[in-house]
Residue frames as a rotation matrix with the C-alpha (Angstrom) as fourth column:
MET 1
0.448 -0.007 0.894 -65.98
0.776 -0.493 -0.393 14.40
0.444 0.870 -0.215 -62.79
ALA 2
-0.531 -0.753 -0.390 -63.49
0.846 -0.496 -0.195 17.24
-0.047 -0.433 0.900 -62.16
GLU 3
0.454 0.658 -0.601 -64.84
0.630 -0.714 -0.306 20.61
-0.631 -0.240 -0.738 -61.16
GLU 4
0.455 -0.239 0.858 -64.38
0.737 -0.439 -0.513 23.30
0.499 0.866 -0.024 -63.81
GLN 5
-0.498 -0.736 -0.459 -61.78
0.865 -0.454 -0.211 25.92
-0.054 -0.502 0.863 -62.89
LYS 6
0.555 0.599 -0.577 -63.04
0.595 -0.771 -0.228 29.33
-0.581 -0.217 -0.784 -61.87
ILE 7
0.181 -0.421 0.889 -62.16
0.856 -0.378 -0.353 32.22
0.485 0.825 0.292 -64.18
ILE 8
0.309 -0.197 -0.930 -60.21
0.607 -0.713 0.353 35.20
-0.732 -0.673 -0.101 -62.86
LEU 9
0.537 -0.128 0.834 -59.81
0.682 -0.516 -0.518 38.38
0.497 0.847 -0.190 -64.93
VAL 10
0.083 -0.610 -0.788 -56.88
0.787 -0.445 0.428 40.62
-0.612 -0.655 0.443 -64.00
VAL 11
0.666 0.189 0.722 -57.03
0.616 -0.684 -0.390 44.24
0.420 0.704 -0.572 -65.21
ASP 12
0.550 -0.591 -0.590 -53.84
0.340 -0.487 0.805 46.26
-0.763 -0.643 -0.068 -64.74
ASP 13
0.974 -0.207 -0.095 -51.82
-0.186 -0.484 -0.855 48.58
0.131 0.850 -0.510 -66.96
ASN 14
0.175 -0.949 0.262 -48.59
-0.951 -0.094 0.294 47.35
-0.254 -0.300 -0.919 -65.36
GLU 15
0.372 -0.075 -0.925 -47.16
-0.594 0.747 -0.299 44.36
0.714 0.661 0.233 -67.24
THR 16
-0.712 -0.700 -0.059 -45.17
-0.365 0.440 -0.820 43.21
0.600 -0.563 -0.569 -64.19
SER 17
-0.534 0.601 0.595 -48.36
-0.709 0.064 -0.702 43.01
-0.460 -0.797 0.392 -62.10
LEU 18
0.478 0.737 -0.478 -50.16
-0.879 0.398 -0.264 41.10
-0.004 0.546 0.838 -64.86
VAL 19
0.010 -0.573 -0.819 -47.34
-0.432 0.737 -0.521 38.56
0.902 0.359 -0.240 -65.13
ALA 20
-0.870 -0.363 0.333 -47.07
-0.432 0.239 -0.870 38.14
0.236 -0.901 -0.364 -61.35
CYS 21
-0.137 0.908 0.397 -50.82
-0.853 0.096 -0.514 37.59
-0.504 -0.409 0.761 -60.98
LYS 22
0.529 0.353 -0.772 -50.89
-0.770 0.583 -0.260 35.09
0.358 0.732 0.580 -63.82
GLN 23
-0.375 -0.767 -0.521 -47.98
-0.365 0.639 -0.677 33.10
0.852 -0.064 -0.519 -62.36
ILE 24
-0.867 0.060 0.495 -49.61
-0.486 0.124 -0.865 32.98
-0.114 -0.990 -0.078 -58.92
LEU 25
-0.099 0.979 0.180 -53.15
-0.774 0.038 -0.632 32.21
-0.625 -0.202 0.754 -60.09
LYS 26
-0.046 0.117 -0.992 -52.65
-0.944 0.319 0.081 29.94
0.326 0.940 0.096 -63.12
PRO 27
-0.895 -0.299 -0.331 -52.10
-0.210 0.937 -0.278 26.72
0.393 -0.180 -0.902 -61.13
HIS 28
-0.810 0.582 -0.075 -55.51
0.286 0.281 -0.916 27.23
-0.512 -0.763 -0.394 -59.48
TYR 29
0.209 0.904 -0.374 -57.68
0.106 -0.401 -0.910 29.18
-0.972 0.151 -0.179 -61.92
THR 30
0.102 -0.096 0.990 -58.23
0.993 -0.046 -0.107 30.00
0.056 0.994 0.090 -65.56
VAL 31
0.042 -0.235 -0.971 -56.64
0.475 -0.850 0.226 33.45
-0.879 -0.471 0.076 -65.83
TYR 32
0.393 0.049 0.918 -57.15
0.851 -0.398 -0.343 36.24
0.348 0.916 -0.198 -68.36
THR 33
-0.137 -0.476 -0.869 -55.02
0.664 -0.695 0.276 39.37
-0.735 -0.539 0.411 -68.17
VAL 34
0.394 0.267 0.880 -55.76
0.839 -0.496 -0.225 42.68
0.376 0.826 -0.419 -69.87
PRO 35
-0.560 -0.803 -0.202 -53.90
0.823 -0.511 -0.249 46.02
0.096 -0.306 0.947 -69.71
SER 36
-0.965 0.228 0.128 -56.89
-0.227 -0.974 0.027 48.38
0.131 -0.003 0.991 -69.73
ALA 37
-0.429 0.894 0.130 -60.56
-0.188 0.052 -0.981 48.88
-0.883 -0.446 0.146 -68.96
ALA 38
0.095 0.462 -0.882 -61.33
-0.955 -0.207 -0.211 49.05
-0.280 0.862 0.422 -72.67
ARG 39
-0.548 -0.369 -0.750 -59.79
-0.605 0.794 0.052 45.62
0.577 0.483 -0.659 -73.25
MET 40
-0.937 0.262 0.230 -61.66
-0.043 0.566 -0.823 44.28
-0.346 -0.782 -0.519 -70.21
PHE 41
-0.090 0.976 -0.196 -65.01
-0.511 -0.214 -0.832 45.39
-0.855 0.026 0.518 -71.61
GLU 42
-0.030 -0.007 -1.000 -64.12
-0.969 0.245 0.028 43.79
0.245 0.970 -0.015 -74.97
LEU 43
-0.858 -0.384 -0.341 -63.25
-0.296 0.912 -0.282 40.50
0.420 -0.141 -0.897 -73.25
LEU 44
-0.732 0.622 0.278 -66.45
-0.222 0.168 -0.960 40.58
-0.644 -0.765 0.015 -71.19
GLN 45
0.019 0.737 -0.675 -68.40
-0.982 -0.113 -0.152 40.22
-0.188 0.666 0.722 -74.44
ASN 46
0.188 -0.042 -0.981 -67.06
-0.575 0.805 -0.145 36.65
0.796 0.592 0.127 -74.72
VAL 47
-0.439 -0.439 -0.784 -65.93
0.406 0.681 -0.609 35.62
0.801 -0.586 -0.121 -71.22
THR 48
0.557 0.595 0.580 -67.77
-0.356 -0.460 0.814 35.88
0.751 -0.659 -0.044 -67.91
PRO 49
-0.515 -0.838 -0.182 -65.24
-0.140 0.291 -0.946 35.74
0.846 -0.462 -0.267 -65.09
ASP 50
0.281 0.533 -0.798 -66.04
0.720 0.432 0.543 34.51
0.634 -0.727 -0.262 -61.61
LEU 51
0.608 -0.179 -0.773 -63.98
0.576 -0.570 0.585 37.36
-0.546 -0.801 -0.244 -60.14
ILE 52
0.625 -0.426 0.654 -62.14
0.407 -0.537 -0.739 40.48
0.666 0.728 -0.162 -61.35
LEU 53
0.176 -0.673 -0.718 -58.87
0.839 -0.279 0.468 41.76
-0.515 -0.685 0.516 -59.88
LEU 54
0.623 0.268 0.735 -58.78
0.669 -0.669 -0.323 45.45
0.405 0.693 -0.596 -60.74
ASP 55
-0.526 -0.819 -0.229 -56.04
0.850 -0.495 -0.181 48.05
0.035 -0.289 0.957 -60.54
ILE 56
0.390 0.665 -0.637 -57.09
0.671 -0.679 -0.297 51.58
-0.630 -0.312 -0.711 -59.61
GLU 57
0.210 -0.398 -0.893 -54.53
-0.336 -0.887 0.316 53.80
-0.918 0.234 -0.320 -61.32
MET 58
-0.222 -0.200 0.954 -54.96
0.790 0.537 0.296 53.20
-0.571 0.820 0.039 -65.05
PRO 59
-0.932 -0.142 -0.334 -55.00
-0.057 -0.850 0.523 55.61
-0.358 0.506 0.784 -67.98
ARG 60
-0.758 0.653 0.006 -58.28
-0.169 -0.205 0.964 56.81
0.630 0.729 0.266 -69.52
MET 61
0.396 0.910 0.124 -60.53
-0.452 0.076 0.889 55.12
0.800 -0.408 0.441 -66.94
ASN 62
-0.577 -0.648 0.497 -59.52
-0.746 0.170 -0.644 54.42
0.333 -0.742 -0.581 -63.36
GLY 63
-0.864 0.133 -0.485 -60.55
0.205 0.974 -0.099 51.35
0.459 -0.185 -0.869 -61.41
TYR 64
-0.727 0.645 -0.235 -63.20
0.102 -0.236 -0.966 53.17
-0.679 -0.727 0.106 -59.38
GLU 65
-0.270 0.615 -0.741 -64.97
-0.874 -0.480 -0.080 54.22
-0.405 0.626 0.666 -62.59
VAL 66
-0.617 -0.023 -0.787 -64.68
-0.513 0.770 0.380 50.70
0.597 0.638 -0.486 -64.00
ALA 67
-0.940 0.243 -0.241 -66.15
0.342 0.679 -0.649 49.15
0.005 -0.692 -0.721 -60.85
GLN 68
-0.500 0.796 -0.342 -69.10
-0.246 -0.509 -0.825 51.54
-0.831 -0.328 0.450 -60.89
ILE 69
-0.269 0.369 -0.890 -69.83
-0.962 -0.061 0.266 50.79
0.044 0.927 0.371 -64.55
LEU 70
-0.806 -0.070 -0.588 -69.67
-0.128 0.990 0.058 47.05
0.578 0.122 -0.807 -63.83
LYS 71
-0.878 0.441 -0.189 -72.02
0.335 0.282 -0.899 47.32
-0.343 -0.852 -0.395 -60.84
GLU 72
-0.342 0.770 -0.538 -74.56
-0.524 -0.632 -0.571 49.37
-0.780 0.087 0.619 -62.83
ASN 73
-0.397 0.123 -0.909 -74.65
-0.871 0.261 0.416 46.82
0.289 0.957 0.003 -65.66
ASP 74
0.536 0.721 0.439 -77.13
-0.817 0.575 0.054 43.94
-0.214 -0.388 0.897 -65.28
ALA 75
0.821 -0.224 -0.525 -74.86
-0.140 0.812 -0.566 41.53
0.553 0.538 0.636 -67.16
PHE 76
-0.044 -0.978 -0.205 -71.73
0.238 0.189 -0.953 42.28
0.970 -0.091 0.225 -65.10
GLY 77
0.154 0.163 0.975 -73.05
-0.678 -0.700 0.224 43.66
0.719 -0.695 0.003 -61.81
GLY 78
0.929 0.286 0.234 -72.83
-0.365 0.617 0.697 40.34
0.054 -0.734 0.677 -60.02
ILE 79
0.491 -0.826 -0.276 -69.15
0.443 0.509 -0.738 39.75
0.750 0.240 0.616 -60.78
PRO 80
0.831 -0.222 -0.511 -67.11
0.455 -0.260 0.852 40.24
-0.321 -0.940 -0.115 -57.58
VAL 81
0.566 -0.670 0.480 -64.33
0.091 -0.528 -0.845 42.84
0.819 0.522 -0.238 -57.79
ILE 82
0.649 -0.518 -0.557 -61.18
0.657 0.012 0.754 42.99
-0.383 -0.856 0.348 -55.69
PHE 83
0.920 -0.381 0.090 -58.99
-0.290 -0.818 -0.497 46.06
0.263 0.432 -0.863 -56.03
LEU 84
0.397 -0.906 -0.145 -55.22
0.906 0.362 0.222 45.65
-0.148 -0.220 0.964 -56.30
SER 85
0.791 -0.018 0.612 -53.52
0.214 -0.928 -0.304 48.99
0.574 0.371 -0.730 -55.68
VAL 86
-0.351 -0.927 -0.133 -50.42
0.659 -0.143 -0.738 50.77
0.665 -0.347 0.662 -54.50
ARG 87
-0.209 0.371 0.905 -52.77
-0.497 -0.837 0.228 53.19
0.842 -0.402 0.360 -52.75
SER 88
-0.443 -0.038 -0.896 -52.75
0.551 0.777 -0.305 52.19
0.708 -0.628 -0.323 -49.10
ASP 89
-0.957 0.124 0.261 -54.61
-0.268 -0.719 -0.641 55.04
0.108 -0.684 0.722 -47.43
ALA 90
-0.668 0.740 0.080 -57.99
0.405 0.452 -0.795 54.56
-0.624 -0.498 -0.602 -45.77
ALA 91
-0.062 0.670 -0.739 -59.74
-0.486 -0.667 -0.564 57.06
-0.872 0.324 0.368 -48.06
SER 92
-0.476 -0.177 -0.862 -58.71
-0.873 0.216 0.437 55.10
0.109 0.960 -0.257 -51.18
GLU 93
-0.987 0.129 -0.096 -59.87
0.142 0.978 -0.150 51.85
0.075 -0.161 -0.984 -49.64
LEU 94
-0.424 0.879 -0.218 -63.19
0.210 -0.139 -0.968 53.38
-0.881 -0.456 -0.126 -48.62
GLU 95
-0.115 0.340 -0.934 -63.67
-0.840 -0.534 -0.091 54.77
-0.529 0.774 0.347 -52.13
GLY 96
-0.803 -0.244 -0.544 -63.03
-0.516 0.742 0.428 51.26
0.299 0.625 -0.721 -53.47
PHE 97
-0.846 0.533 -0.027 -65.64
0.458 0.698 -0.551 49.72
-0.275 -0.479 -0.834 -51.22
ASN 98
-0.187 0.791 -0.583 -68.09
-0.146 -0.609 -0.780 52.48
-0.971 -0.060 0.230 -52.09
ALA 99
-0.330 -0.004 -0.944 -67.50
-0.931 -0.160 0.327 51.67
-0.152 0.987 0.049 -55.78
GLY 100
0.642 0.746 -0.175 -68.64
-0.760 0.650 -0.018 48.12
0.100 0.144 0.984 -55.07
ALA 101
-0.185 -0.790 -0.584 -65.44
-0.543 0.578 -0.610 46.18
0.819 0.204 -0.536 -54.41
LEU 102
0.802 0.422 -0.422 -65.54
0.039 0.669 0.742 43.18
0.596 -0.612 0.520 -52.09
ASP 103
0.647 -0.679 -0.345 -61.94
0.634 0.229 0.738 43.56
-0.423 -0.697 0.579 -51.02
TYR 104
0.881 -0.466 0.087 -58.85
-0.373 -0.794 -0.479 45.73
0.292 0.390 -0.873 -51.38
ILE 105
0.708 -0.706 -0.023 -55.33
0.647 0.635 0.423 44.32
-0.284 -0.314 0.906 -51.59
HIS 106
0.724 -0.514 -0.460 -52.21
-0.439 -0.858 0.267 46.49
-0.532 0.008 -0.847 -51.42
LYS 107
0.794 -0.605 0.055 -49.36
0.379 0.423 -0.823 46.17
0.474 0.674 0.566 -53.89
PRO 108
-0.476 -0.285 -0.832 -46.90
-0.638 0.763 0.103 44.69
0.606 0.580 -0.545 -53.63
PHE 109
0.516 0.761 0.395 -48.99
-0.848 0.387 0.361 41.75
0.122 -0.521 0.845 -52.53
VAL 110
-0.572 -0.591 0.568 -48.05
-0.674 0.734 0.085 38.37
-0.467 -0.335 -0.818 -51.09
GLY 111
-0.637 0.279 -0.718 -49.06
-0.560 0.472 0.681 35.52
0.529 0.836 -0.145 -53.38
GLU 112
-0.801 0.316 -0.509 -50.44
0.499 0.822 -0.275 33.32
0.331 -0.474 -0.816 -50.60
GLU 113
-0.648 0.577 -0.497 -52.59
0.160 -0.536 -0.829 36.17
-0.745 -0.617 0.255 -49.29
LEU 114
-0.553 0.425 -0.716 -53.93
-0.816 -0.450 0.363 36.91
-0.169 0.785 0.596 -52.78
LEU 115
-0.697 0.252 -0.672 -54.86
-0.156 0.861 0.485 33.26
0.700 0.442 -0.560 -53.26
LYS 116
-0.786 0.376 -0.491 -56.52
0.617 0.424 -0.663 33.02
-0.041 -0.824 -0.565 -49.85
ARG 117
-0.602 0.585 -0.543 -58.60
-0.241 -0.782 -0.575 36.16
-0.761 -0.215 0.612 -50.33
ILE 118
-0.532 0.397 -0.747 -59.75
-0.812 0.010 0.584 35.00
0.239 0.918 0.317 -53.76
GLU 119
-0.764 0.207 -0.611 -60.59
0.200 0.976 0.081 31.56
0.614 -0.060 -0.787 -52.40
THR 120
-0.783 0.462 -0.417 -62.57
0.415 -0.111 -0.903 33.10
-0.463 -0.880 -0.104 -49.55
HIS 121
-0.470 0.624 -0.624 -64.63
-0.610 -0.741 -0.281 35.33
-0.638 0.248 0.729 -51.84
LEU 122
-0.561 0.253 -0.788 -65.26
-0.674 0.413 0.612 32.63
0.480 0.875 -0.061 -54.42
ARG 123
-0.881 0.237 -0.410 -66.52
0.398 0.841 -0.368 30.30
0.257 -0.487 -0.835 -51.69
CYS 124
-0.641 0.626 -0.445 -69.13
0.192 -0.430 -0.882 32.93
-0.743 -0.651 0.155 -50.75
ILE 125
-0.458 0.492 -0.740 -70.61
-0.820 -0.555 0.139 33.35
-0.343 0.671 0.658 -54.23
């Protein structure tokens, strides 16, 4: 019997990033893409992802705030979060880890690296 594909949720207000992630991940995972935190929380009512890729700079609610809300919620707190961001300074990365992220990947990212980091984290859960 074939193993069921893991579910990855990509949250980013940049359409180009959403398309790129979907193209890279779709051969390996079931992928949902949403352009905002609000849409993510709507989707979470029906879908429980195995991992969330989360942008930081988004309107209304930034990725740090989203990660903290997820971690404080019993239903979603166990979902691993990896930040995808153009922010490449150490302070931003540290803030991401303090918000509960497992990893931090800089944009633009390399597809093979994204896949390998996801694979590594999914193997640990």
